[in-house]
MDTraj code that builds the backbone (N, CA, C; nanometers):
import mdtraj as md
import numpy as np

residues = "MET LEU ARG GLN LEU ILE ALA VAL PHE LEU SER LEU ILE THR CYS ALA VAL PRO ALA GLN VAL TYR LYS TRP THR ASP SER GLN GLY VAL VAL HIS PHE SER ASP THR PRO HIS SER GLY ALA GLU THR ILE ASN ASN ILE GLN THR GLN SER TYR SER THR PRO ALA PRO THR THR SER ALA THR MET PRO ALA ILE SER ASN GLU GLY GLY LYS ASN LYS LYS VAL TYR SER LYS ILE ALA ILE LEU GLN PRO LYS ASP GLN ALA THR ILE ARG ASN ASN GLN GLY TYR VAL VAL VAL PHE THR GLU VAL LEU PRO LYS LEU PHE PRO GLY ASN LYS LEU GLN ILE ILE PHE ASP GLY LYS ALA GLN GLY ASP PRO GLN GLU SER LEU MET PHE GLN LEU ASN GLY ILE TYR ARG GLY THR HIS THR ILE ALA VAL GLN ILE VAL ASP GLU ASN GLY ASP VAL ILE LYS THR SER PRO ARG VAL VAL ILE TYR MET GLN ARG PRO ARG VAL GLY MET VAL LYS HIS GLN ALA LEU".split()
xyz = np.array([
    [2.3384, -7.2284, -0.7564],
    [2.2850, -7.1207, -0.8364],
    [2.1420, -7.0813, -0.8414],
    [2.0634, -7.1906, -0.8609],
    [1.9384, -7.1844, -0.8599],
    [1.8585, -7.1858, -0.7517],
    [1.9188, -7.2437, -0.5973],
    [1.8905, -7.1737, -0.4717],
    [1.9164, -7.0733, -0.4518],
    [2.0086, -7.0116, -0.5051],
    [1.9765, -6.8558, -0.5126],
    [1.9438, -6.7495, -0.5874],
    [1.9045, -6.7749, -0.6359],
    [1.8033, -6.7059, -0.7757],
    [1.6658, -6.7054, -0.6918],
    [1.6033, -6.8634, -0.6917],
    [1.4694, -6.8805, -0.6172],
    [1.4900, -6.7439, -0.4739],
    [1.6233, -6.7782, -0.3639],
    [1.5900, -6.6710, -0.2575],
    [1.5938, -6.5105, -0.2575],
    [1.6454, -6.4647, -0.4042],
    [1.6160, -6.3363, -0.4133],
    [1.4869, -6.3109, -0.5020],
    [1.4805, -6.4113, -0.5648],
    [1.2724, -6.3557, -0.6172],
    [1.1761, -6.3971, -0.5550],
    [1.1903, -6.4492, -0.4314],
    [1.1148, -6.4854, -0.3127],
    [1.1837, -6.3282, -0.2309],
    [1.2450, -6.3107, -0.1980],
    [1.2701, -6.1763, -0.1166],
    [1.1812, -6.0501, -0.1930],
    [1.1973, -6.0727, -0.3035],
    [1.1567, -5.9173, -0.3942],
    [1.0064, -5.9475, -0.3904],
    [0.9268, -6.0665, -0.3883],
    [0.8489, -6.0809, -0.3612],
    [0.7958, -5.9889, -0.2691],
    [0.8308, -6.0564, -0.1140],
    [0.7874, -6.0520, 0.0052],
    [0.8057, -5.8528, -0.0170],
    [0.8997, -5.8003, -0.0500],
    [0.8760, -5.6971, -0.0600],
    [0.7491, -5.6151, -0.1175],
    [0.7443, -5.6512, -0.1784],
    [0.6222, -5.5653, -0.2859],
    [0.4883, -5.6325, -0.2075],
    [0.4855, -5.7047, -0.1054],
    [0.3667, -5.7818, -0.0778],
    [0.3249, -5.6446, 0.0366],
    [0.1865, -5.5018, 0.0547],
    [0.1484, -5.4951, 0.1120],
    [0.1625, -5.4642, 0.2846],
    [0.1666, -5.4454, 0.3741],
    [0.1274, -5.4249, 0.4626],
    [0.0204, -5.3801, 0.5570],
    [0.0040, -5.4711, 0.6173],
    [-0.1270, -5.4180, 0.7617],
    [-0.0815, -5.2847, 0.8170],
    [-0.0877, -5.1503, 0.8105],
    [-0.0330, -5.0445, 0.9214],
    [-0.1442, -5.0231, 1.0580],
    [-0.1122, -4.9566, 1.1193],
    [-0.2055, -4.9729, 1.2789],
    [-0.1508, -4.7585, 1.2753],
    [-0.2538, -4.7132, 1.3156],
    [-0.2195, -4.6048, 1.3665],
    [-0.2928, -4.5365, 1.5285],
    [-0.2221, -4.4767, 1.6135],
    [-0.2516, -4.4809, 1.7293],
    [-0.2261, -4.3216, 1.8301],
    [-0.2707, -4.3336, 1.9143],
    [-0.2042, -4.2093, 1.9845],
    [-0.2395, -4.2034, 2.1214],
    [-0.1453, -4.1920, 2.2480],
    [-0.1284, -4.2384, 2.3500],
    [-0.1592, -4.1682, 2.4532],
    [-0.1314, -4.1674, 2.5965],
    [-0.1902, -4.1168, 2.6339],
    [-0.1346, -3.9343, 2.6578],
    [0.0047, -3.9202, 2.6218],
    [0.0733, -3.7906, 2.6113],
    [0.0173, -3.7120, 2.4684],
    [-0.0117, -3.7696, 2.4156],
    [-0.0376, -3.7518, 2.2959],
    [0.0552, -3.7377, 2.1955],
    [0.1032, -3.8495, 2.1437],
    [0.2084, -3.8786, 2.0600],
    [0.1385, -4.0001, 1.9434],
    [0.1592, -3.9376, 1.8354],
    [0.0936, -4.0262, 1.7395],
    [0.1863, -4.1652, 1.6987],
    [0.1412, -4.2612, 1.6923],
    [0.2497, -4.3986, 1.6806],
    [0.1904, -4.4426, 1.5755],
    [0.2635, -4.5222, 1.4921],
    [0.2567, -4.5939, 1.3873],
    [0.3069, -4.7054, 1.3556],
    [0.2348, -4.8710, 1.3593],
    [0.3372, -4.9539, 1.3817],
    [0.2208, -5.0847, 1.2742],
    [0.3281, -5.2140, 1.2204],
    [0.2609, -5.2799, 1.1611],
    [0.1622, -5.4102, 1.2375],
    [0.1963, -5.3682, 1.3957],
    [0.1256, -5.4643, 1.4409],
    [0.0397, -5.4343, 1.5582],
    [-0.1214, -5.4473, 1.5926],
    [-0.2164, -5.4305, 1.6013],
    [-0.2111, -5.3779, 1.7866],
    [-0.2362, -5.2661, 1.8275],
    [-0.2167, -5.1897, 1.9304],
    [-0.3851, -5.1305, 2.0032],
    [-0.3954, -5.1815, 2.1329],
    [-0.5085, -5.1280, 2.2265],
    [-0.5741, -5.0413, 2.1290],
    [-0.7173, -4.9439, 2.1074],
    [-0.7470, -4.8251, 2.0313],
    [-0.7069, -4.8122, 1.8528],
    [-0.6301, -4.8988, 1.8523],
    [-0.5073, -4.8290, 1.7285],
    [-0.6432, -4.8374, 1.5290],
    [-0.6082, -4.7827, 1.5208],
    [-0.7304, -4.7493, 1.4008],
    [-0.6530, -4.8223, 1.2239],
    [-0.7377, -4.8795, 1.2154],
    [-0.6665, -4.9509, 1.1089],
    [-0.6322, -4.8271, 0.9674],
    [-0.5160, -4.8721, 0.9033],
    [-0.4865, -4.7216, 0.7940],
    [-0.4749, -4.8341, 0.6505],
    [-0.6333, -4.7803, 0.5451],
    [-0.6009, -4.8800, 0.4407],
    [-0.5412, -4.8324, 0.2922],
    [-0.5620, -4.6697, 0.2915],
    [-0.5337, -4.6389, 0.1449],
    [-0.4157, -4.5476, 0.1958],
    [-0.2933, -4.6388, 0.1784],
    [-0.1077, -4.5794, 0.2125],
    [-0.0718, -4.5396, 0.0540],
    [-0.0358, -4.4214, 0.0350],
    [-0.0043, -4.3472, -0.0418],
    [0.1229, -4.3648, -0.0960],
    [0.2095, -4.4053, -0.1526],
    [0.2981, -4.4426, -0.1775],
    [0.4553, -4.2858, -0.2227],
    [0.5806, -4.2525, -0.1443],
    [0.6261, -4.1169, -0.1467],
    [0.6644, -4.1329, -0.2648],
    [0.6659, -4.0801, -0.3648],
    [0.7180, -4.0289, -0.5311],
    [0.7679, -3.9417, -0.5404],
    [0.8473, -3.8965, -0.6329],
    [0.8763, -3.7451, -0.6555],
    [0.9264, -3.7375, -0.7899],
    [0.8475, -3.6142, -0.8659],
    [0.8882, -3.6086, -1.0161],
    [0.9616, -3.4901, -0.9912],
    [1.0465, -3.5021, -1.1057],
    [1.1748, -3.4023, -1.1086],
    [1.1185, -3.2924, -1.2151],
    [1.1865, -3.1237, -1.1359],
    [1.0977, -3.0412, -1.2198],
    [1.1389, -3.0298, -1.3537],
    [1.0235, -2.9902, -1.4560],
    [1.0654, -2.9384, -1.5514],
    [1.2331, -2.8606, -1.5821],
    [1.2516, -2.8593, -1.6857],
    [1.4139, -2.7903, -1.7135],
    [1.3931, -2.7130, -1.7405],
    [1.4684, -2.5715, -1.6706],
    [1.4531, -2.4203, -1.7383],
    [1.5498, -2.3672, -1.8146],
    [1.5357, -2.2657, -1.8701],
    [1.6856, -2.2404, -1.9794],
    [1.7531, -2.2498, -1.8737],
    [1.8696, -2.2739, -2.0137],
    [2.0178, -2.2590, -1.9289],
    [2.0861, -2.0956, -1.8899],
    [2.0988, -2.0418, -1.8156],
    [2.1799, -1.9670, -1.8596],
    [2.2586, -1.9210, -1.8709],
    [2.3560, -2.0103, -1.9726],
    [2.4725, -1.9964, -2.0670],
    [2.5052, -1.9627, -2.1657],
    [2.3532, -1.9722, -2.2170],
    [2.2870, -1.9799, -2.3300],
    [2.2673, -1.8516, -2.3225],
    [2.3627, -1.7402, -2.4904],
    [2.3567, -1.6364, -2.5057],
    [2.2134, -1.5760, -2.5309],
    [2.2016, -1.4691, -2.5135],
    [2.0155, -1.3470, -2.5643],
    [2.1482, -1.3383, -2.6535],
    [2.0528, -1.2567, -2.7560],
    [2.0911, -1.2259, -2.8435],
    [1.9667, -1.0731, -2.9066],
    [2.0209, -0.9941, -2.8399],
    [1.9096, -0.8838, -2.9140],
    [1.9677, -0.7764, -3.0640],
    [1.8416, -0.7440, -3.0991],
    [1.8965, -0.6869, -3.2201],
    [1.8478, -0.4868, -3.2495],
    [1.9485, -0.4309, -3.1359],
    [1.9457, -0.2824, -3.1447],
    [1.9641, -0.1957, -3.2786],
    [1.9156, -0.1663, -3.3416],
    [1.9562, -0.0925, -3.4591],
    [1.9762, -0.1855, -3.5592],
    [1.8970, -0.2768, -3.5567],
    [1.9809, -0.4111, -3.7078],
    [2.1104, -0.4652, -3.6825],
    [2.1050, -0.3964, -3.5415],
    [2.3006, -0.4864, -3.5530],
    [2.2811, -0.5913, -3.3955],
    [2.3213, -0.7287, -3.4733],
    [2.2972, -0.7993, -3.3637],
    [2.3881, -0.8303, -3.2420],
    [2.3638, -0.8184, -3.1485],
    [2.5037, -0.8073, -3.0027],
    [2.4522, -0.8940, -2.9015],
    [2.5758, -1.0147, -2.8847],
    [2.5648, -1.0685, -2.7697],
    [2.5437, -1.0253, -2.6792],
    [2.5204, -1.0736, -2.5335],
    [2.4732, -1.0651, -2.3936],
    [2.5211, -1.1357, -2.3373],
    [2.6018, -1.1190, -2.2169],
    [2.6764, -1.2123, -2.1861],
    [2.5641, -1.2127, -1.9762],
    [2.5809, -1.3105, -1.9289],
    [2.5076, -1.3243, -1.8038],
    [2.5543, -1.3350, -1.7095],
    [2.6826, -1.3076, -1.7267],
    [2.7649, -1.2687, -1.5835],
    [2.8995, -1.3178, -1.5842],
    [2.9749, -1.1537, -1.5520],
    [3.1023, -1.1366, -1.5099],
    [3.1416, -1.1172, -1.3417],
    [3.2546, -1.2296, -1.2899],
    [3.2484, -1.1925, -1.1598],
    [3.4078, -1.2491, -1.1824],
    [3.5058, -1.1871, -1.0577],
    [3.6014, -1.2580, -0.9930],
    [3.5862, -1.3354, -0.8612],
    [3.5997, -1.4400, -0.9032],
    [3.5588, -1.6093, -0.8030],
    [3.7090, -1.5752, -0.6968],
    [3.8069, -1.4874, -0.7023],
    [3.9140, -1.5222, -0.6313],
    [3.9959, -1.3952, -0.6969],
    [4.0364, -1.3502, -0.5768],
    [4.0296, -1.2737, -0.4393],
    [3.8713, -1.2627, -0.3932],
    [3.8773, -1.3171, -0.3170],
    [3.7419, -1.2683, -0.2303],
    [3.7305, -1.0716, -0.2459],
    [3.5796, -1.0772, -0.2312],
    [3.5878, -0.9408, -0.1832],
    [3.5949, -0.8839, -0.0276],
    [3.7364, -0.8405, -0.0158],
    [3.7256, -0.7654, 0.1377],
    [3.8694, -0.9018, 0.1791],
    [3.9142, -0.9290, 0.1266],
    [3.9882, -1.0275, 0.1310],
    [4.1233, -0.9631, 0.1642],
    [4.2431, -1.0173, 0.2948],
    [4.3184, -0.9853, 0.3043],
    [4.4332, -1.0751, 0.2498],
    [4.5505, -1.0020, 0.1447],
    [4.6447, -1.0999, 0.0962],
    [4.7925, -1.0526, 0.1397],
    [4.8883, -1.1607, 0.1835],
    [4.9931, -1.1831, 0.2595],
    [5.0848, -1.2710, 0.1668],
    [5.1692, -1.1258, 0.0824],
    [5.2974, -1.2311, 0.0173],
    [5.3899, -1.1098, -0.0058],
    [5.4546, -1.1564, -0.0021],
    [5.6340, -1.0886, 0.0415],
    [5.6588, -0.9936, -0.0957],
    [5.6233, -1.0327, -0.2275],
    [5.6360, -1.0643, -0.3627],
    [5.5062, -0.9117, -0.4191],
    [5.3774, -0.9342, -0.3231],
    [5.3201, -0.8343, -0.3872],
    [5.2265, -0.9217, -0.5154],
    [5.2593, -1.0604, -0.4966],
    [5.1663, -1.1544, -0.6116],
    [5.0649, -1.1412, -0.5639],
    [4.9582, -1.1899, -0.6681],
    [4.7753, -1.2157, -0.6584],
    [4.7940, -1.2765, -0.8131],
    [4.7221, -1.4334, -0.8022],
    [4.6703, -1.4422, -0.8656],
    [4.5122, -1.4267, -0.9198],
    [4.4042, -1.4086, -1.0066],
    [4.2709, -1.3896, -1.0116],
    [4.2374, -1.4511, -1.1178],
    [4.1503, -1.5232, -1.0758],
    [4.0331, -1.6212, -1.1110],
    [3.9021, -1.5391, -1.1654],
    [3.8086, -1.5211, -1.2665],
    [3.7094, -1.4608, -1.3010],
    [3.6093, -1.6123, -1.3364],
    [3.4926, -1.5724, -1.3457],
    [3.4075, -1.6633, -1.4524],
    [3.3430, -1.5547, -1.5327],
    [3.2778, -1.6517, -1.6281],
    [3.2242, -1.5962, -1.7732],
    [3.1246, -1.6686, -1.8327],
    [2.9886, -1.5846, -1.8130],
    [2.8365, -1.7118, -1.8728],
    [2.8403, -1.5680, -1.9685],
    [2.7608, -1.6362, -2.0616],
    [2.8428, -1.7896, -2.1569],
    [2.9604, -1.7639, -2.1675],
    [3.0599, -1.8604, -2.1706],
    [3.2454, -1.8529, -2.2588],
    [3.2126, -1.7280, -2.3858],
    [3.3533, -1.7085, -2.3403],
    [3.3595, -1.5140, -2.4123],
    [3.3171, -1.5681, -2.5759],
    [3.2484, -1.4886, -2.6219],
    [3.2520, -1.5184, -2.7937],
    [3.3363, -1.4554, -2.8543],
    [3.3519, -1.5221, -2.9793],
    [3.4551, -1.4771, -3.0394],
    [3.5127, -1.3678, -3.1063],
    [3.6312, -1.3050, -3.0817],
    [3.6558, -1.1330, -3.0330],
    [3.6999, -1.0925, -2.9661],
    [3.6306, -1.1760, -2.8763],
    [3.6153, -1.0785, -2.7181],
    [3.7051, -1.1056, -2.6343],
    [3.7531, -1.0316, -2.5477],
    [3.8796, -1.0334, -2.4242],
    [3.8442, -0.9768, -2.3433],
    [3.9260, -1.0443, -2.2156],
    [3.8764, -1.0008, -2.0518],
    [3.9872, -0.9286, -2.0602],
    [3.9618, -0.7903, -2.0045],
    [4.0954, -0.7127, -1.9604],
    [4.0709, -0.7110, -1.7915],
    [4.1463, -0.7106, -1.7224],
    [4.1729, -0.6496, -1.6106],
    [4.2245, -0.5155, -1.5580],
    [4.1047, -0.4592, -1.4305],
    [4.1213, -0.3180, -1.3955],
    [4.1956, -0.3352, -1.3103],
    [4.2866, -0.2968, -1.2024],
    [4.3690, -0.2657, -1.1008],
    [4.4216, -0.1035, -1.0168],
    [4.2904, -0.0453, -0.9739],
    [4.3048, 0.0751, -0.9147],
    [4.2537, 0.1400, -1.0306],
    [4.1717, 0.1192, -1.0871],
    [4.1041, 0.2592, -1.1547],
    [4.1305, 0.2237, -1.2954],
    [4.2245, 0.1488, -1.3192],
    [4.2997, 0.1744, -1.4612],
    [4.3921, 0.0443, -1.5532],
    [4.3311, -0.0357, -1.6292],
    [4.4015, -0.1410, -1.7468],
    [4.5633, -0.1927, -1.7020],
    [4.5371, -0.2992, -1.6936],
    [4.6538, -0.3139, -1.6335],
    [4.7239, -0.4191, -1.8080],
    [4.8039, -0.4189, -1.8939],
    [4.8295, -0.5609, -1.9426],
    [4.7519, -0.5616, -2.0657],
    [4.7559, -0.6160, -2.1513],
    [4.6485, -0.5982, -2.2811],
    [4.5596, -0.7279, -2.2422],
    [4.4255, -0.7111, -2.3073],
    [4.2985, -0.7922, -2.2749],
    [4.3433, -0.9438, -2.3441],
    [4.3025, -1.0909, -2.3038],
    [4.3603, -1.1735, -2.2961],
    [4.1920, -1.2727, -2.2959],
    [4.2268, -1.4208, -2.3861],
    [4.1146, -1.4601, -2.3354],
    [4.1340, -1.6037, -2.2491],
    [4.2380, -1.5790, -2.1554],
    [4.2231, -1.6125, -2.0579],
    [4.1386, -1.5987, -1.9211],
    [4.1084, -1.6926, -1.8423],
    [4.0209, -1.6176, -1.7348],
    [4.1036, -1.6414, -1.6251],
    [4.2308, -1.6475, -1.6031],
    [4.3575, -1.6079, -1.5303],
    [4.3985, -1.5097, -1.5803],
    [4.4398, -1.4516, -1.4275],
    [4.5281, -1.2956, -1.4660],
    [4.5817, -1.2877, -1.3052],
    [4.7584, -1.2836, -1.3642],
    [4.9000, -1.2601, -1.2854],
    [4.8862, -1.0985, -1.2483],
    [4.8700, -1.0830, -1.1016],
    [4.8945, -0.9122, -1.0997],
    [5.0315, -0.9165, -1.0037],
    [5.1690, -0.8463, -1.0112],
    [5.3225, -0.7878, -0.9356],
    [5.3017, -0.7052, -0.9017],
    [5.3923, -0.6975, -0.7643],
    [5.4428, -0.5770, -0.7452],
    [5.3241, -0.5210, -0.6485],
    [5.2453, -0.5787, -0.6274],
    [5.1385, -0.5313, -0.5531],
    [5.2062, -0.4078, -0.4345],
    [5.2028, -0.2887, -0.4352],
    [5.2487, -0.3033, -0.2880],
    [5.1200, -0.2559, -0.1572],
    [5.1646, -0.2207, -0.0275],
    [5.0730, -0.2576, 0.0957],
    [4.9868, -0.1592, 0.0911],
    [4.8629, -0.1811, 0.1558],
    [4.7707, -0.1079, 0.1191],
    [4.6211, -0.1750, 0.0948],
    [4.5100, -0.0764, 0.0385],
    [4.3874, -0.1585, -0.0501],
    [4.3996, -0.0784, -0.1626],
    [4.3270, -0.2145, -0.2572],
    [4.3004, -0.2160, -0.3533],
    [4.2523, -0.2469, -0.3812],
    [4.1324, -0.2445, -0.5696],
    [4.0344, -0.2732, -0.5686],
    [4.0665, -0.3094, -0.7259],
    [4.0113, -0.4362, -0.7601],
    [4.0295, -0.5256, -0.8924],
    [3.9277, -0.5186, -0.9396],
    [3.8807, -0.5447, -1.1026],
    [3.7397, -0.5587, -1.1566],
    [3.8276, -0.5944, -1.2686],
    [3.7111, -0.6428, -1.3908],
    [3.7069, -0.7411, -1.5124],
    [3.6285, -0.7196, -1.5666],
    [3.6859, -0.6389, -1.6843],
    [3.6107, -0.6157, -1.8106],
    [3.6009, -0.7388, -1.9650],
    [3.4855, -0.7387, -2.0039],
    [3.4672, -0.7677, -2.1370],
    [3.4628, -0.7000, -2.2492],
    [3.5890, -0.7023, -2.2966],
    [3.5629, -0.5388, -2.4235],
    [3.5730, -0.6974, -2.5345],
    [3.5328, -0.5830, -2.6398],
    [3.5019, -0.6156, -2.7807],
    [3.6626, -0.6545, -2.8710],
    [3.6517, -0.6674, -3.0238],
    [3.7466, -0.6403, -3.0982],
    [3.8139, -0.4835, -3.1279],
    [3.7569, -0.4482, -3.1131],
    [3.7842, -0.2529, -3.1213],
    [3.8218, -0.2306, -2.9509],
    [3.7867, -0.3130, -2.8389],
    [3.8595, -0.2348, -2.7295],
    [3.7141, -0.1497, -2.6598],
    [3.6253, -0.1795, -2.7116],
    [3.5017, -0.1380, -2.6364],
    [3.4845, -0.2350, -2.5025],
    [3.3905, -0.1661, -2.4035],
    [3.3821, -0.2564, -2.3289],
    [3.2622, -0.2957, -2.2997],
    [3.1871, -0.4581, -2.2762],
    [3.0998, -0.4797, -2.3181],
    [2.9916, -0.4704, -2.1529],
    [3.1007, -0.5447, -2.0631],
    [3.0180, -0.5577, -1.9465],
    [3.1569, -0.5391, -1.8427],
    [3.1207, -0.5059, -1.7145],
    [3.1693, -0.4840, -1.6066],
    [3.2040, -0.5605, -1.4908],
    [3.2488, -0.6555, -1.4344],
    [3.2216, -0.7237, -1.3492],
    [3.2495, -0.6587, -1.2540],
    [3.1350, -0.7006, -1.0907],
    [3.1362, -0.5652, -0.9697],
    [3.3011, -0.5976, -0.9278],
    [3.3050, -0.4910, -0.8800],
    [3.4723, -0.4462, -0.8121],
    [3.4950, -0.5488, -0.6999],
    [3.6153, -0.6193, -0.6514],
    [3.6460, -0.6295, -0.5508],
    [3.7568, -0.5858, -0.5296],
    [3.7387, -0.5584, -0.3670],
    [3.8810, -0.4790, -0.2827],
    [3.9643, -0.6003, -0.2025],
    [4.1165, -0.5726, -0.1785],
    [4.1540, -0.6421, -0.1382],
    [4.2757, -0.5647, -0.0700],
    [4.3061, -0.6160, 0.0468],
    [4.3816, -0.5380, 0.1030],
    [4.5266, -0.6608, 0.1041],
    [4.6308, -0.5428, 0.0566],
    [4.7623, -0.6196, 0.0881],
    [4.8161, -0.6467, 0.1885],
    [4.9300, -0.7143, 0.2354],
    [5.0375, -0.6821, 0.3411],
    [5.1158, -0.7662, 0.3132],
    [5.2436, -0.6671, 0.3202],
    [5.3672, -0.6710, 0.3028],
    [5.4770, -0.7163, 0.3852],
    [5.5413, -0.7906, 0.4299],
    [5.6452, -0.8000, 0.5863],
    [5.7582, -0.6714, 0.5199],
    [5.7215, -0.5900, 0.6700],
    [5.8390, -0.5016, 0.6794],
    [5.9600, -0.5193, 0.7283],
    [6.0788, -0.4462, 0.6952],
    [6.2099, -0.4743, 0.7637],
    [6.1909, -0.4752, 0.9248],
    [6.2659, -0.5464, 0.9568],
    [6.2504, -0.5797, 1.1364],
    [6.1700, -0.6241, 1.1583],
    [6.0720, -0.7195, 1.0589],
    [5.9546, -0.8252, 1.1162],
    [5.9852, -0.9343, 1.1813],
    [6.1244, -0.9560, 1.1785],
    [6.1699, -1.0849, 1.2134],
    [6.1470, -1.1294, 1.3700],
    [6.0992, -1.2383, 1.3704],
    [6.1150, -1.2808, 1.5235],
    [6.2281, -1.3622, 1.5778],
    [6.2469, -1.3229, 1.6886],
    [6.3603, -1.3644, 1.7333],
    [6.3165, -1.5543, 1.8277],
    [6.3409, -1.6036, 1.8498],
    [6.3340, -1.7378, 1.8957],
    [6.4316, -1.7005, 2.0436],
    [6.4083, -1.7375, 2.1315],
    [6.4446, -1.7187, 2.2844],
    [6.5266, -1.8779, 2.2887],
    [6.7009, -1.8063, 2.3557],
    [6.7422, -1.9104, 2.3958],
    [6.7128, -1.9776, 2.4959],
])
top = md.Topology()
chain = top.add_chain()
for i, resn in enumerate(residues, 1):
    res = top.add_residue(resn, chain, resSeq=i)
    for name in ("N", "CA", "C"):
        top.add_atom(name, md.element.get_by_symbol(name[0]), res)
traj = md.Trajectory(xyz[None], top)
């Protein structure tokens, strides 16, 4: 055990010993560095060790911004977006079923809810969940957006709209196997 400890200690000491570094340029103009001397090489004495300092933390986007308009505190959301389906996505589903995942930053404040807008019309009741399920969507092009609404039903913020293309199989599209 003592021998292993001494071996580790000696290997650590040898790593800390600075080595002499030589620099030279060959006939083709390529610069070389080495720890062994070469003809025409110059010795580099002042070697700077590479270091990295982490940047100062920035203010978090998840912190709510509060404005004081008309003497009334108003909370502001920095982001509302539809994560899935992606814009211009083609969805193939026999039942016309689509799951919509949203993102809200910062998290919903108490009393606020999300309302899904499908083809320009509100669908269902506002909810606190970030996931929506749409059923029975017909073939064609459709738009989806999500709104943050307060307890009075007033719209606080709306996501950018997402365009989707629903493709449902038609009658007679069965592939026949060759015999």
